[in-house]
C-alpha positions in Angstrom: 45.2 -137.9 13.4 46.5 -141.2 12.1 49.5 -142.6 13.9 52.8 -142.2 12.0 56.3 -143.5 12.7 59.7 -142.3 11.6 61.9 -145.4 11.2 63.5 -144.3 7.9 63.6 -141.2 5.7 61.6 -143.3 3.3 58.6 -143.2 5.7 57.9 -139.6 4.8 57.3 -138.0 1.4 59.7 -135.4 0.1 57.0 -132.7 0.8 56.8 -133.8 4.4 60.6 -133.9 4.8 60.8 -130.5 3.2 58.2 -129.2 5.7 60.2 -130.7 8.6 63.4 -128.9 7.5 61.6 -125.6 7.2 59.9 -126.1 10.5 63.2 -127.0 12.2 64.8 -123.8 10.9 61.8 -121.8 12.3 62.0 -123.6 15.7 65.7 -122.7 15.9 64.9 -119.0 15.1 62.2 -119.0 17.8 64.6 -120.6 20.4 67.3 -118.1 19.6 64.8 -115.2 19.9 63.7 -116.5 23.3 60.2 -117.2 22.2 58.4 -119.7 24.5 56.4 -122.3 22.6 55.0 -125.2 24.6 52.4 -127.3 22.8 53.4 -130.5 24.5 52.0 -129.6 28.0 50.8 -132.9 29.5 52.6 -135.0 27.0 55.3 -137.6 27.9 58.0 -139.2 25.8 60.0 -142.3 26.6 63.6 -142.5 25.3 65.0 -146.0 25.1 68.8 -146.1 24.5 70.3 -149.5 24.5 73.5 -148.0 23.1 75.4 -145.0 24.4 74.2 -141.6 23.3 75.0 -137.9 24.0 73.5 -135.8 21.2 70.4 -138.0 20.7 69.5 -138.1 24.4 70.1 -134.5 25.0 68.3 -133.4 21.9 65.1 -135.4 22.7 65.1 -134.6 26.4 65.8 -130.9 25.9 63.4 -130.8 23.0 60.5 -132.3 25.0 61.2 -129.9 27.8 61.4 -126.8 25.6 58.1 -127.8 24.0 56.4 -128.2 27.4 56.5 -131.9 27.7 58.3 -134.5 29.8 60.9 -137.1 28.9 61.7 -140.4 30.6 65.0 -142.0 29.8 65.4 -145.8 30.0 68.7 -147.6 29.5 68.9 -151.4 28.8 69.3 -151.8 32.6 66.1 -149.8 33.3 63.8 -151.3 30.7 62.2 -154.8 30.8 63.3 -155.2 27.2 66.8 -155.7 28.6 65.4 -158.6 30.7 63.7 -160.3 27.8 60.2 -158.8 27.7 58.7 -159.4 24.3 58.8 -156.3 22.1 55.0 -156.5 21.3 54.2 -156.6 25.0 56.5 -153.7 25.8 54.9 -151.7 22.9 51.4 -152.2 24.2 52.4 -151.1 27.7 54.2 -148.0 26.5 51.1 -147.1 24.4 49.0 -147.1 27.5 51.4 -144.7 29.4 53.2 -142.3 27.1 52.6 -140.3 23.9 55.7 -141.1 21.9 58.7 -143.5 21.9 62.3 -142.9 20.7 64.5 -146.0 20.6 68.1 -146.7 19.8 69.0 -150.3 19.5 71.1 -152.5 17.2 68.4 -154.3 15.2 66.3 -152.3 12.8 63.9 -155.2 12.9 63.4 -154.6 16.6 62.4 -151.0 16.0 60.0 -152.0 13.2 58.4 -154.6 15.6 58.0 -152.0 18.3 56.3 -149.6 15.8 54.1 -152.3 14.5 52.6 -153.1 17.9 52.6 -149.6 19.4 49.6 -147.3 18.9 51.8 -144.3 19.5 54.5 -142.8 17.2 57.9 -144.5 17.3 61.1 -142.8 16.2 64.2 -144.6 15.2 66.9 -142.8 17.2 69.5 -145.0 15.5 70.0 -148.7 14.6 73.0 -150.5 13.1 71.2 -150.0 9.7 69.9 -146.5 9.7 70.3 -143.1 11.4 67.5 -141.0 9.9 67.3 -138.4 12.7 70.8 -137.3 12.0 70.0 -136.6 8.4 67.3 -134.2 9.4 69.9 -132.1 11.2 72.4 -132.4 8.4 70.0 -131.3 5.7 68.8 -128.5 8.0 72.3 -127.3 8.5 73.1 -127.4 4.7 70.0 -125.5 3.9 70.6 -122.8 6.5 74.1 -122.2 5.2 74.0 -123.0 1.5 70.4 -123.1 0.5 68.4 -126.2 -0.9 70.5 -129.3 -1.3 68.5 -130.5 -4.3 70.9 -130.9 -7.3 74.0 -130.5 -5.2 76.8 -133.1 -4.9 77.8 -134.8 -1.6 80.9 -136.9 -1.0 80.7 -139.6 1.7 84.1 -141.1 2.8 84.4 -143.9 5.2 82.4 -146.8 6.5 79.3 -147.9 4.5 77.3 -148.3 7.6 74.2 -146.7 9.1 75.1 -143.0 8.3 76.1 -144.0 4.7 72.8 -145.8 4.3 70.8 -142.8 5.5 72.7 -140.6 3.2 71.8 -142.9 0.3 68.1 -142.6 1.3 68.5 -138.8 1.6 70.0 -138.6 -1.9 66.9 -140.5 -3.1 64.5 -138.2 -1.2 66.1 -134.8 -1.7 67.4 -135.3 -5.2 71.1 -134.6 -4.6 74.0 -136.6 -6.1 76.0 -138.8 -3.7 79.5 -140.2 -4.3 80.7 -142.9 -1.8 84.3 -144.1 -1.2 84.7 -147.0 1.2 87.4 -149.6 1.7 86.7 -153.0 0.1 84.6 -155.1 2.5 83.0 -152.1 4.0 80.6 -151.1 1.3 77.0 -150.1 2.0 74.1 -152.5 1.7 73.7 -153.4 -2.0 69.9 -153.2 -1.9 69.9 -149.7 -0.5 72.6 -148.6 -3.0 70.5 -150.1 -5.8 67.4 -148.3 -4.7 68.4 -145.0 -6.3 70.3 -143.6 -9.3 71.5 -140.7 -7.2 74.2 -142.6 -5.3 77.3 -144.2 -6.8 80.4 -145.9 -5.5 83.8 -144.5 -6.5 87.3 -145.8 -6.0 89.1 -143.2 -4.0 88.3 -140.5 -1.4 89.7 -137.9 -3.8 87.2 -139.0 -6.5 84.4 -138.9 -3.9 85.0 -135.3 -2.9 86.1 -133.8 -6.2 84.3 -130.5 -6.6 81.5 -131.5 -4.2 79.4 -129.1 -2.1 79.4 -131.2 1.1 81.9 -133.7 2.5 80.7 -136.2 5.1 82.3 -138.9 7.2 81.7 -141.1 10.2 83.7 -143.0 12.8 85.6 -146.0 11.5 84.4 -148.2 14.3 80.7 -147.6 15.0 78.8 -149.0 17.9 79.0 -152.7 17.9 82.4 -152.7 16.1 84.6 -151.6 19.0 86.5 -154.9 19.1 87.6 -154.3 15.5 89.0 -150.9 16.1 92.7 -151.7 15.8 92.2 -153.7 12.5 89.8 -151.1 11.1 92.3 -148.2 11.8 94.8 -149.8 9.4 92.2 -150.4 6.7 90.6 -147.0 6.9 93.7 -144.8 7.3 93.7 -143.8 3.6 90.1 -142.7 4.0 90.8 -140.0 6.6 89.2 -136.7 5.8 91.7 -133.9 6.4 92.4 -130.4 5.1 94.2 -131.7 2.0 91.3 -133.9 1.0 88.9 -131.0 1.6 90.9 -129.0 -0.9 89.6 -131.3 -3.6 86.1 -130.2 -2.9 84.5 -127.0 -4.1 85.9 -123.8 -2.6 82.5 -123.2 -1.0 82.2 -126.8 0.3 81.4 -127.6 4.0 82.3 -130.6 6.1 79.9 -132.5 8.4 80.4 -135.3 11.0 77.6 -136.7 13.2 80.0 -136.8 16.2 81.6 -137.9 18.4 84.7 -137.7 16.2 87.9 -139.4 16.8 90.4 -136.7 16.0 93.5 -138.2 14.2 91.4 -141.1 12.8 88.5 -140.5 10.4 89.3 -136.8 10.7 92.6 -135.0 11.1 93.4 -133.5 14.5 92.5 -130.0 13.3 89.7 -130.4 10.7 86.9 -129.8 13.1 88.4 -126.4 13.8 88.7 -125.5 10.1 86.2 -122.8 9.0 84.8 -125.3 6.4 83.7 -127.6 9.3 80.1 -126.9 10.5 79.9 -129.7 13.0 78.9 -127.6 16.0 75.9 -126.1 14.2 75.1 -129.5 12.8 75.1 -130.9 16.4 72.9 -128.1 17.7 70.4 -128.7 14.9 69.8 -132.2 16.3 67.7 -130.3 19.0 65.6 -128.3 16.6 65.1 -131.0 13.9 64.0 -133.5 16.6 61.5 -130.9 18.0 60.1 -130.5 14.5 59.8 -134.2 14.1 58.1 -134.8 17.4 55.7 -131.9 16.7 54.8 -133.3 13.3 54.2 -136.8 14.8 52.1 -135.5 17.7 50.3 -132.5 16.3 50.8 -132.4 12.6 51.7 -129.5 10.4 51.7 -126.1 12.1 50.6 -123.2 9.8 
């Protein structure tokens, strides 16, 4: 089987992404039914997190364990990458020792360099540019609750950063319509935005969520922007997603957030507890979508 990487949603065809979502739904069903499925016996993953993580680390570690494999976690203090080892050298060493690598780091180019020089699959567990693994969980959650997302409309409100970029790529791949509302100066990358006709900028959060099927936001100060938190809070305040904003969406609309959420900032204090919020199921689906992804990269499609 030829080596594949998952650095962006654009690395897979729509048919492959559609398979992954269906497989993630099945793996969730199997897990809830208590079915033991361990095709990864003897396989090892290394998880490199140079930025903090809860859901990503737990999803990959628990996923490897549930599938019968073993995961090794390396922080920037544990890895020689943190001490200046060249990425190509590190990639070749890991390729001799483990079966798959997940990495979270600031630079998308560093992840691409690692994948280029590794002979084993590399997964982008988040960069400052993209967060493709989260979108697998989000699309899985939408499909479980509302059916296929193709042709639906999604409103993204907040920072035009990595989550927004991946939602633009998702709109391109799954064929849904995406409306984006961001403060001036915090727009998404213009090249990603120009890559599809399925995504458009709008002027206000109300316009972004008007009659949509799904509302999404993210924190105002993502990793790497912590020092800007106070300034950003003032700029982004009109972009808070709250119950009143959700009322502009379809009566059947749901709300997602990749978490962790800052209650009282990008979301109101109580929105996560609103029945329209599906963030807990969304978070849980990180486990099952990551299992489906690792299975596909290491084994291929399962009939």
